[in-house]
C-alpha positions in Angstrom: 83.6 109.2 70.0 84.6 110.1 66.2 86.6 113.1 66.3 90.0 114.8 68.0 90.5 113.4 71.4 89.4 116.1 73.8 92.9 117.2 76.2 92.4 118.5 79.7 95.1 120.7 81.2 95.5 121.6 84.3 97.5 125.0 85.4 98.2 126.3 88.1 97.6 130.0 88.8 99.5 132.3 91.1 97.3 135.5 92.5 98.5 138.4 93.4 97.3 142.2 94.4 97.1 145.0 91.7 99.2 147.1 93.9 102.0 144.4 93.4 104.5 143.6 90.7 103.4 140.7 88.9 105.7 137.8 90.3 108.0 136.0 88.2 106.9 132.1 88.4 109.8 129.9 87.4 109.5 126.0 87.1 111.7 123.6 88.5 112.1 119.9 88.0 113.1 118.3 91.4 113.1 115.1 89.7 111.0 112.9 91.9 107.8 112.8 89.4 106.4 114.2 86.3 105.2 117.2 88.3 107.0 120.3 88.9 107.8 122.5 91.5 106.7 126.4 90.6 108.8 128.8 92.7 107.9 132.5 93.1 108.7 135.7 95.7 106.1 137.2 97.5 105.9 140.3 99.8 104.9 138.7 102.8 105.7 141.6 105.4 104.5 141.4 109.1 104.3 144.5 111.2 106.8 144.4 114.1 104.7 143.4 117.6 104.2 145.9 120.2 105.3 145.3 123.7 104.0 147.4 126.6 105.9 147.7 129.8 103.8 147.9 132.9 103.9 147.4 136.9 101.9 145.1 139.0 101.7 143.0 142.3 101.2 139.4 142.7 98.2 139.5 144.3 98.0 135.6 144.5 100.4 135.9 147.4 98.1 138.7 149.1 96.7 137.5 152.7 94.0 139.3 153.6 94.5 138.7 157.6 97.9 139.5 157.7 97.5 142.4 156.4 94.7 144.1 158.1 96.9 142.7 161.6 99.8 144.8 160.3 97.0 147.8 159.4 96.0 147.8 162.9 99.4 148.1 164.4 100.1 150.6 161.7 100.2 154.2 162.1 96.7 154.4 161.0 95.2 153.0 163.9 97.5 155.1 166.2 95.6 158.3 166.6 99.0 160.1 168.9 101.1 159.7 165.5 98.6 161.5 163.3 96.5 163.6 165.5 98.5 167.0 164.3 98.2 166.0 160.7 96.4 168.2 158.2 94.5 167.1 155.3 97.8 166.6 152.5 99.4 165.1 155.8 96.4 162.3 156.4 96.5 161.8 152.5 100.5 161.2 152.3 100.3 159.1 155.7 97.6 157.1 154.5 99.3 156.5 151.0 102.6 155.2 152.2 101.4 153.3 155.1 99.0 151.1 152.7 102.2 151.2 150.1 104.4 149.9 152.7 102.5 147.4 153.7 101.4 146.1 150.2 105.4 145.7 149.5 105.7 143.7 152.3 103.3 140.9 151.0 103.1 141.7 147.0 105.7 143.8 145.9 105.3 145.5 142.6 107.4 143.8 139.4 107.9 145.2 136.2 106.0 143.1 133.6 106.3 143.4 129.5 103.4 142.0 127.6 102.6 141.9 124.0 99.8 144.1 123.0 96.6 142.5 121.6 94.4 144.5 119.7 90.6 143.5 121.3 87.3 143.6 119.0 85.2 146.2 119.9 82.2 144.7 120.5 84.4 143.2 123.6 83.8 145.4 126.5 84.0 145.1 130.1 81.2 142.4 130.5 83.2 140.0 128.7 86.2 140.6 130.0 84.8 139.9 133.8 83.2 136.5 132.4 86.4 135.5 131.0 88.1 136.1 134.4 85.2 134.2 136.5 85.9 131.2 133.6 89.3 131.2 134.1 89.2 131.4 137.8 87.0 128.1 137.6 89.1 126.5 134.9 92.1 126.7 137.5 89.6 125.3 140.8 88.4 122.6 138.3 92.2 121.5 137.4 93.1 121.5 140.6 90.0 118.9 141.1 90.6 116.6 138.5 90.9 116.3 135.1 88.0 118.5 133.1 86.7 115.3 131.3 85.2 114.2 134.5 81.9 115.6 134.8 81.2 113.7 138.3 83.5 116.4 139.8 81.2 119.6 141.1 83.9 122.0 140.0 84.4 120.2 136.2 80.3 120.8 136.1 80.5 124.7 137.3 83.4 125.3 134.9 81.3 123.7 132.0 78.6 125.9 132.5 80.5 128.9 132.9 82.0 128.2 129.6 78.7 127.7 127.7 77.5 131.1 129.7 80.7 132.7 128.3 80.5 131.2 125.0 76.8 132.7 124.3 77.6 136.2 125.9 80.3 136.7 123.4 77.8 135.2 120.5 75.5 137.8 121.8 77.9 140.6 122.2 79.1 139.9 118.3 76.2 139.7 116.8 74.4 143.1 118.7 77.1 145.1 117.9 77.1 144.1 113.6 74.0 144.4 113.6 73.5 147.8 115.3 76.5 148.7 113.0 74.8 147.6 109.5 71.5 149.0 110.5 73.2 152.5 112.0 75.3 152.8 108.3 72.4 151.5 106.3 72.0 154.7 104.3 75.6 155.2 104.3 77.1 152.8 101.6 80.5 153.3 101.6 81.1 153.5 105.5 78.9 150.1 105.1 81.3 148.5 102.8 83.7 149.6 105.6 82.0 147.7 107.9 82.2 144.8 106.0 85.7 144.7 104.4 86.5 145.2 108.7 84.4 141.9 109.4 85.6 140.0 106.8 89.2 141.0 107.4 89.9 142.7 104.0 91.9 145.6 102.9 94.4 144.8 105.7 98.1 145.1 104.9 99.8 142.2 104.3 102.1 140.2 107.5 105.6 141.2 107.6 108.0 137.9 107.3 111.5 137.6 106.4 110.6 134.2 104.5 112.1 134.0 100.9 111.1 131.0 98.6 114.5 130.2 97.6 115.2 129.5 101.6 112.2 127.2 102.0 113.1 125.6 98.5 117.1 124.9 100.2 114.8 123.5 103.5 113.2 120.9 101.3 116.0 119.7 99.1 118.3 119.6 102.3 115.9 117.5 104.3 115.2 115.1 101.4 119.4 114.6 101.1 119.6 114.3 104.8 116.9 111.3 104.1 118.4 109.6 101.6 122.0 110.3 103.6 120.7 108.0 106.6 119.3 105.9 104.3 121.5 104.8 102.6 122.7 101.9 103.4 119.3 100.3 104.4 118.4 97.6 102.4 115.2 98.1 99.8 111.9 97.8 101.5 109.7 94.2 100.9 106.3 94.7 99.5 103.6 92.1 99.9 100.9 92.3 96.8 97.5 92.0 97.9 95.5 88.7 97.3 
């Protein structure tokens, strides 16, 4: 083809938000090939996690038969001990006795959990179905591998998992369909719902990662491999026929 040769230049593009300053991009020659390393700093801040402390009981250790036996021998089943009590006294006796019996089998303990927000459409029905699914999963794991479809426990767990996934998809679809229909005449709120659905407009996550630290890590990694293989012979290659 006559005329000047067409040159194609492929350039890397660094994109940032409008409310952030333009990053300064450094082109670094790492000496490995004709490619160059681009280095710049970005704001990647993550909000600190929120932890919630609560008190609960290990109900797995609860024995209903033992609790019933202890209850029959307690003050609640002895009319001579509460026949003279008024209403407030009976309530206090009931609370104290039940609490004492529960503390004997399943004493309360303090648990710290990380708070994770749930989706608006994930209601109590979904949580109940998830607890049922987890219970069947534990039973299936005790029976054998989850890949063994001949076990009735595994079959029940697989069927419950399908029902749970169908329920979650239905809840999500109904929630967003209803919300879009209700905001059809309010374009601004409708676009806000779309942004929430697609995860747009959220604050950047906080982190202490720095580009120079990451670059230094790779340099140290390459230097360590070179030092470890410095005395080894050169590889031998067999040309393909």
